C-alpha positions in Angstrom: -0.1 0.0 0.3 1.2 3.3 -0.9 0.3 6.5 1.2 0.6 10.3 -0.8 0.2 13.2 1.3 -0.4 16.7 -0.5 1.0 19.1 1.9 -0.8 22.5 0.9 -1.1 25.7 1.8 -4.5 25.6 3.2 -5.1 21.9 3.5 -3.3 18.5 4.2 -4.7 15.5 2.4 -3.7 11.9 2.2 -4.5 8.9 0.2 -3.8 5.2 -0.1 -3.6 3.7 -3.4 -3.4 0.3 -3.8 -1.1 -2.0 -6.3 -3.4 -1.3 -9.4 -3.6 2.6 -8.6 -7.4 2.4 -7.0 -7.6 4.6 -4.0 -8.6 3.1 -1.1 -9.1 6.0 1.2 -9.0 10.0 1.0 -8.9 12.3 3.7 -8.1 15.9 4.3 -7.8 18.1 7.3 -7.0 22.2 7.7 -3.3 22.6 7.5 -2.5 24.8 10.9 -1.5 27.8 9.2 2.1 29.0 10.3 2.7 26.0 12.9 5.0 24.0 11.9 5.0 21.5 15.1 1.6 21.4 14.4 2.1 20.7 10.7 4.3 17.7 11.7 1.8 16.2 13.7 -1.2 16.7 11.5 0.7 14.7 8.9 1.7 11.7 11.4 -2.1 11.9 12.5 -3.3 11.4 9.2 -0.8 8.7 8.5 -1.7 6.8 12.0 -5.4 7.1 11.2 -5.2 5.7 7.5 -3.2 2.8 8.7 -5.4 2.2 11.6 -8.6 2.1 9.2 -7.1 0.2 6.5 -5.2 -2.2 8.8 -1.9 -2.1 6.9 1.1 -0.2 7.0 2.4 1.8 4.0 5.0 3.4 2.4 4.8 7.6 2.5 5.5 9.9 -0.3 4.8 13.9 0.4 4.3 16.4 -2.2 5.4 19.9 -0.4 5.0 23.6 -2.0 8.8 23.8 -1.9 12.1 22.0 -2.3 15.0 20.1 -0.4 17.9 22.1 -0.4 20.7 19.8 -2.1 23.3 21.7 0.1 21.5 20.8 3.7 18.4 19.0 2.9 16.3 21.5 4.6 13.0 23.4 3.0 13.6 26.3 0.2 11.5 27.9 -2.1 8.0 27.4 -0.2 4.8 29.7 -0.1 4.3 27.8 2.7 7.0 29.7 4.8 6.8 28.0 8.3 8.6 25.0 6.2 11.2 26.9 5.1 14.7 25.9 6.4 13.0 23.6 8.0 14.5 19.6 7.9 10.8 18.3 7.0 12.2 15.0 6.0 14.4 13.8 8.9 11.5 15.2 11.3 8.8 13.3 9.6 10.9 9.9 9.5 11.6 10.3 12.8 8.0 10.6 13.6 6.4 8.1 11.3 9.4 5.8 12.2 10.4 5.2 8.4 11.7 6.3 5.4 9.8 8.8 3.3 9.9 10.4 -0.1 9.7 14.3 -0.8 9.0 15.9 -4.1 7.8 19.2 -5.3 4.0 19.1 -5.5 4.3 20.4 -9.4 6.4 17.2 -9.7 3.7 14.9 -7.9 1.4 16.3 -10.0 3.3 15.5 -13.4 4.4 12.2 -12.2 0.5 10.9 -11.2 -0.4 11.6 -15.0 2.7 10.0 -16.4 1.8 7.5 -14.4 -1.8 6.7 -15.0 -3.1 9.7 -16.4 -2.9 11.9 -19.5 0.7 11.1 -19.9 0.4 7.5 -19.5 3.0 5.6 -21.7 4.5 9.2 -22.9 8.5 9.0 -22.4 8.5 12.3 -21.5 5.8 14.3 -19.9 5.5 18.2 -18.8 3.1 18.7 -15.9 2.3 22.7 -16.1 0.7 24.4 -12.6 -1.5 27.6 -13.9 -2.5 28.9 -10.4 -2.3 31.2 -8.0 1.6 30.9 -8.9 3.3 29.2 -12.2 5.3 25.9 -11.9 5.8 22.7 -13.5 7.4 19.3 -13.3 8.8 16.6 -15.6 9.0 13.2 -15.4 10.8 11.1 -18.0 10.7 7.3 -18.2 8.3 7.2 -15.3 11.0 9.2 -12.9 10.7 12.9 -12.0 13.8 15.1 -12.6 14.8 16.8 -9.7 17.8 18.4 -11.2 21.3 19.3 -9.7 19.4 22.6 -7.7 16.3 20.9 -7.1 14.5 23.2 -9.7 13.4 21.3 -12.7 10.5 22.4 -14.1 10.4 25.9 -12.5 9.6 27.8 -15.8 7.6 30.1 -13.8 10.6 32.0 -13.4 12.0 32.2 -16.6 11.5 35.6 -18.3 8.5 35.9 -20.4 9.9 35.9 -24.3 9.5 39.2 -25.9 7.0 39.5 -29.0 7.4 42.6 -30.7 3.9 42.7 -31.2 3.3 42.6 -27.4 5.2 44.7 -25.7 5.3 44.4 -22.1 6.7 46.3 -18.8 9.1 43.8 -17.1 6.8 43.4 -13.8 8.5 42.5 -10.5 7.8 39.1 -9.2 8.3 38.0 -5.5 11.2 35.9 -6.5 13.3 39.7 -6.7 13.4 39.2 -10.2 10.9 40.7 -13.0 9.2 39.7 -15.9 8.5 36.4 -15.0 6.1 34.3 -16.8 4.5 33.9 -13.5 4.0 37.5 -13.1 1.7 37.3 -16.6 0.3 34.1 -16.5 -0.7 33.2 -13.0 -4.2 34.0 -11.8 -3.2 37.4 -10.4 -1.5 37.8 -13.4 -4.3 37.6 -15.7 -6.2 39.5 -13.3 -4.2 42.4 -13.4 -3.7 42.5 -17.1 -7.2 42.5 -17.7 -7.3 45.5 -15.1 -4.3 47.4 -16.7 -6.2 47.1 -20.2 -9.8 47.8 -19.2 -9.6 49.2 -15.8 -12.1 46.7 -14.7 -11.3 44.7 -11.3 -12.0 41.0 -11.8 -10.9 37.6 -10.5 -9.6 35.5 -13.6 -13.0 33.2 -12.4 -15.2 36.1 -13.4 -13.0 37.0 -16.3 -13.7 33.2 -17.8 -17.6 33.3 -16.7 -18.0 36.6 -18.9 -15.9 35.8 -21.7 -18.5 32.7 -22.3 -21.3 34.6 -21.8 -19.7 36.9 -24.6 -17.8 39.7 -23.1 -15.8 41.0 -26.0 -13.3 42.4 -23.6 -12.6 39.3 -21.1 -12.8 37.3 -24.2 -9.6 39.6 -25.5 -8.4 39.0 -22.4 -8.2 35.4 -22.3 -6.7 35.6 -26.0 -3.6 37.6 -24.7 -3.5 34.8 -22.2 -3.3 32.2 -24.2 -0.8 33.8 -26.8 1.6 34.7 -24.1 1.3 31.0 -22.7 1.7 29.7 -26.1 5.4 31.5 -26.7 6.4 30.7 -22.7 5.7 27.0 -23.3 7.4 27.0 -26.8 10.8 27.9 -24.7 10.1 24.8 -22.6 9.2 22.6 -25.8 12.3 23.5 -27.7 14.4 22.5 -24.7 12.8 19.8 -23.5 10.5 18.3 -26.4 8.0 16.4 -24.3 5.4 13.9 -26.0 2.5 15.5 -23.8 2.1 18.7 -21.9 -0.5 18.2 -18.8 -2.6 21.6 -18.1 -2.9 21.6 -14.5 -4.4 24.3 -11.9 -7.5 26.3 -11.8 -6.3 28.4 -15.0 -5.9 25.2 -17.1 -9.9 25.3 -17.2 -10.1 28.4 -18.8 -12.6 27.9 -21.9 -10.7 26.8 -25.1 -7.2 27.2 -23.6 -6.0 23.9 -24.1 -7.5 23.7 -27.8 -6.0 26.7 -28.7 -2.2 26.2 -27.3 -1.1 24.2 -30.6 -1.7 26.9 -32.7 -0.1 29.8 -30.3 2.8 27.4 -29.0 3.6 25.7 -32.7 4.3 29.1 -34.3 7.3 29.5 -31.6 8.6 26.0 -32.2 12.0 25.2 -33.6 10.6 22.5 -35.7 8.9 22.2 -39.6 6.3 19.4 -37.4 4.7 20.3 -34.2 2.7 17.3 -32.5 3.0 18.1 -29.0 -0.1 17.0 -27.2 -1.7 19.0 -24.8 -3.9 17.2 -22.0 -6.1 18.3 -19.1 -5.2 16.1 -16.0 -7.2 12.6 -16.0 -7.5 12.6 -12.1 -7.9 16.7 -11.4 -7.2 17.8 -7.7 -6.2 14.2 -6.8 -3.2 14.2 -9.2 -0.6 15.6 -6.8 -1.8 13.7 -3.7 -1.6 10.5 -6.1 1.6 11.2 -7.6 3.0 11.5 -3.9 1.9 8.4 -3.2 4.0 7.0 -6.8 7.3 8.3 -5.7 7.2 5.0 -4.1 6.6 3.3 -8.0 
């Protein structure tokens, strides 16, 4: 039995997978905000309760909103800031009494969809997260690519490629740089672009809803977003050349997005033939927690 845990900013979720990938159990609890010791206890309790209910012990994989430093094993780059600088793997192994495996949550998403989801059977899968932030994970031959600095797939902090037809100011990013893909393609970035152009303050979901109802200004905002996403992903494809790109996160559901990407992306790809497949996730919001369990695949 494989246990997967998705450690998110607002909730901690656990699932138990059978050998065939069937879900035996799924539970979630609120994340103790800003409280590292309580977060450890919440994870340990979820594991203990799941194993008690199912009557067996399992392997444990955990998806986290950050990465382990290759220097000292402590957590870095986490938007759940109470994790930063903490020896999370060491502390959880002591609490749970076993080896655990940790991975970035975007890597877990990509792994889930590569194993038995939208990228099943593909040699190279790039999993995209489009939500509050922009991230990604790479799976090659069924294995997550972590990288020398544990940042493989972090395309959201590359600069958005320039386009003479779409001149953009280099917006500041929380990472300390400016002009990052995330500042334009995240949910807040989409809303900010709409506000700059129209003067109207709407959420990304409101923009999508109004576009679907025939609002031309909102439809134009979504088209700008799709074109920018296309040229940003073309840079990834020119480097990685994945068989499948799986689109996850709340913005992946924007109307017409996945259907438009072959056109918006293909014009920037360095190839005379372009057949990368763009897919929505088979497992939806379960992909992250399932991918954590598949870290023991």
